[in-house]
N, C-alpha and C positions, 0 to 999 in steps of 0.2 A: 392585230396583227400580228403584234410581240405574243401572243396567247398561240395563236393558230400555229405560231413556229416552233417555239415550246413544244407542244403538244404534236405535231404532226411534220416537223421539221425534219427530222431527221428521213419519214417515209420520204418522202417529195426529194430528199438528196439521193435516197434507194433508187427513184423512179428515175432521174435526170440522169445517173450512173448509168443505169439500164439503158436511155436512150443515145449516151455516148457511143455506149459499145457495140447498139445497132447500128450506128451512123459509121463506124471507124474501125470496127473488128472487124478481120475477113470472116463470116461465116459466120458471126453469130449469130444473126437473125434467122438463119438456117433450122427450119421444122424439128429434123430430128435431135440438130444443139439445143435446144429451148425444150425439149422432152428430154434428155439427155442433164438438163440442169434443173429440172422440177425432179425428176428421180433423186438426182444426189442429193437436194434440198432435204426428201424424205424421209432419209437414211439422218442428217442431221438434227432439222427441226425437230422430229420423234423422241431423238437424247436429249435434245436441249428442253424440252416443253416437262420433262421429269426432271428437270436440273430447279426447272421454273418453278413447279409443282412444290419441292423441297425448300425455295428461297423466299417461296411467299409464307412460309413458318417462319422464316429468319435463319434458317439454316441452311448449310451449304453440303454438299455431296459429288467430293473430288474423286468417287470412284467409280464414278458414272461408265468410263471409257474400260477400264481393267473389267468392272463386274460383266459389261456387255459382251467383252470378249470370253469370259467365261461361259455364261450364258451359251454362247456363240460354240463352244468347241462340247459343251453338255450335249448339244442339240446334234452337234454330227459326228459325237463318238454313239449314240446311240442311232441316230440313222447308218452309218455305217456299221454298226453293228447287226443288224436286219432286222432292229425292231421297229415298229408303225411310226409316220412321219407326229401322226395326234400324241403320239406320248412324247415323244423328243420334244418339238412344240413343248407340250406342259413341262417336261423335266426341266427346259431350259428356262421359260416362263417362271416357273416357282423355286429354282438359285437363284435368278436376278432378283425375285421379288423378298427370300429368303435373306440375301445380304442388303438389300434397303431397310425391311424390318429388325433386323442386327443395328444397324447401323442407329435404326430406332432409337433400342433399346438400351447399348452402348452410350447415345446425348442422352439419354432423358431417366433413365435406372441409375447405369453409373458414373451420369455425371463427367462424361467426356469431352470436350469442347468439337463440334461437327468438322470442323479442320482437323485435329487429329484422329479424329476417329473412323470417317471416310479414309485418310489416309491410311494410315493402317488398315481397312478391310479392302484397298486398295493392293495394297500389298499383298494381303491373304489371298486375293484372286485372280494374282497373277500368278505365287507359286502351284498355286490349282487345277490353274491353264495348261502352266507348262507340265506339271505332274502325270496331268493327262494325256496331252499330246507327246508329252516326252521331247517338246520343242518342235514336232514336226505336223507341218499343217493336214488336216482332213481331207485329202481330194477322190477323185474316182465318181462312179456313176450315184445318179441320184436320182431319187422317186417323180417323174412329172408331178405328182399330186403335192410334193412339196414345194419345189420349184416353184409349181404354179401361180404359189399367193405372192410372189415378188413380181416375176417376169412375164406375167398376163393382164390385160385389159380388160374392162367391161366397158361395151358401147363406145369402144375408143378410148377411153380412160384410162392408162395404168392404173395396175392394182396397188403401186406403190402412192401414190398420189392419193387413191382412194384410202389406202391405211393412215395417212397423214390429215387428210381431212378426218375424218373419225376420231381420231384420236383428239388432234385439236380440239373438232367441236365437242368432245367428251371431257374435254381438260377445261374449256371455255364453261360451260355447262354448269360444271362440281365446281368450279370457282365462284360464279358469278349468280346461279340459280340453286345453291342447295344451300340450307343450315351449314352442312358441314364446312363447303366452302367460306362463307362467311367468319366462321371460328378458325379456318386455318386463317382466312387476312387477318383478325385479329390480333391471332396472336404474334403472327410476324412484325405487326406497325405495332403493336403495345402490349408485350408481352404479362407483366403485371397484373395492367388494368384487364386484363381478358380475364387472366385467373381470376380475380375481383369480383366477375363479374358472373361465373359459374362456366366457365369456360373451361374445358379438360384441356390443355395446354401442352400436358405432354401427350397425349395421345393424338392433338392435333399434329405435333410435331413429330410424330413415329410414322401418322401416315403420309406426312410430304416424303418423308425419306422411300417409305416401304410405294408409294406411288413413283418414284425416281427408278427408284430400282426396278419395279415393274417394266418401264418404261425405257428401261436400259436394256431390260429381254425382250423386248418387241423389238426395237432396233437388229439388237443378235441376231433373231430368228430373220429377219426381213436380210440382213447384211447375207446369212447363210445359204437361206435361197437363192438371192439373187444372185452370189457369186459363187456357188457351189461349191465350196469351201470354209471350210472353220481354222482358225490359225489365233494362236493363243495372244498375239496383239493385234487384232484384225481391227479393233474399233480406236487405237491409240492415234491413231493421226485427227480422230474427234473431237479430243481432250480439248484443246483449245479452243476449235472453234465452240464449242459445244456453250466454254464460257463466255467469246466475243459474242455468240446471236441474244445470249440471256443478258448481258452486259448491256448492250447495244439496243436489245430492246426496250430497257431502260429509258430510255432517251426519248422514248414517243408515247402517246397512248396516252400512258400513266405515268408522266416523268417523273423520276426516281424510285419508283415501285418495277417489282418482277411482276409483267403480264404476259399471259400467253398470246394477244393478239401482237405484241412489239416482238416476242422472239420470233416468231413465226417467217414474220416481215424482216428481219435481222437475219434470219437462218438461208432465206430466199437471196436478200440483198449477198451477204458472203457468198455466196455460190455464184452469183452473177459476177462477182468480183473477179474472184479466183479463175471464173472461166473467162471471162472477157480477158484476163492479164494474159492468161497463156494464149490466147488467139491472136494476140497482139505481139507477142514474141518475147514477155516481159519473162526475165531468168525465175528459176524458180523461187530463188531466196527472197523475190521482190512481197513472196505473197506473203512469207513469213515477217517481215519487215511493217509490210503493210498490216498482220493482222495484229502485231504488238501496240501498234499503233492507234488500233479503233480500243483494243481493250483499257489501253491508258486515256486516254480522250471519254470515253465510252462513262469509264469510272466517273471522272472530272464532271461529266453532264450532268449526271446521275445526284451528286455529290450535291452540286448548286441547284439543282432540280427540288433537293430538299429543305434545303435549309431557305428558299424563297417560299417552300410551302408552309415550313414552320415559322417561319416570320410572319405574313398570310396569317397563320392563325396568334 
């Protein structure tokens, strides 16, 4: 029972929280509200899964929100200039991937700690985003073929949920079923041992940070298509929530380690919590207080899990 609680306790707590809101929060269980929760979870989870892939290699990416915002305004600027949606999407993804790759090069080639490198990239991305927009959001008429990637549905399933399933499934397959994923995990768990075993640890770290940037770009494109707007700070609110999702995810399934299923369940739990608190009439600042507590408790639980694992070894 103790082992079960350590592995699945947080997920069980999230389920209990959901049932509580179903019982006591007005309209929480309404189909349209549950659908909105799933859609909102998609943005957060995709961004957080990118952060997870970087953290699996033991590197932090604190630039994800600003890179996403930059990718959004690049995409929006090209569409508003009359370019094809496909070109705009490709440009946004390329910018985000390039930012992630830049982080990886700074960390592995220039030996800058990822905390510092990604903070610097965040500042650069923010500056470029405001330069492109001059501080004004891109709004107006957007092509239906662009907005449809986020607003439409297939067989009753929203496109956003489908995109999330594809990203989560792809990330899980990468980490668990490919040689690259195994090498990324080994690099994060024991960098020097992995290097001595012949693994190109620098390349794995660059890949982790590049994937993080790419998924920030995916989040940006979906956000832009969903909201029909692009602003230089549009992804800023997702930053702390993405970190919280990854850290909370580290308390379940693989306690003490960043993992894709944990991040996915944690992102859903955070969105359920936020939605339920709003429906119960909680003040806006309560969410910030709860979010801060979740981050602190998650780190404490993850550290405890790692110490127990090390002791057993």
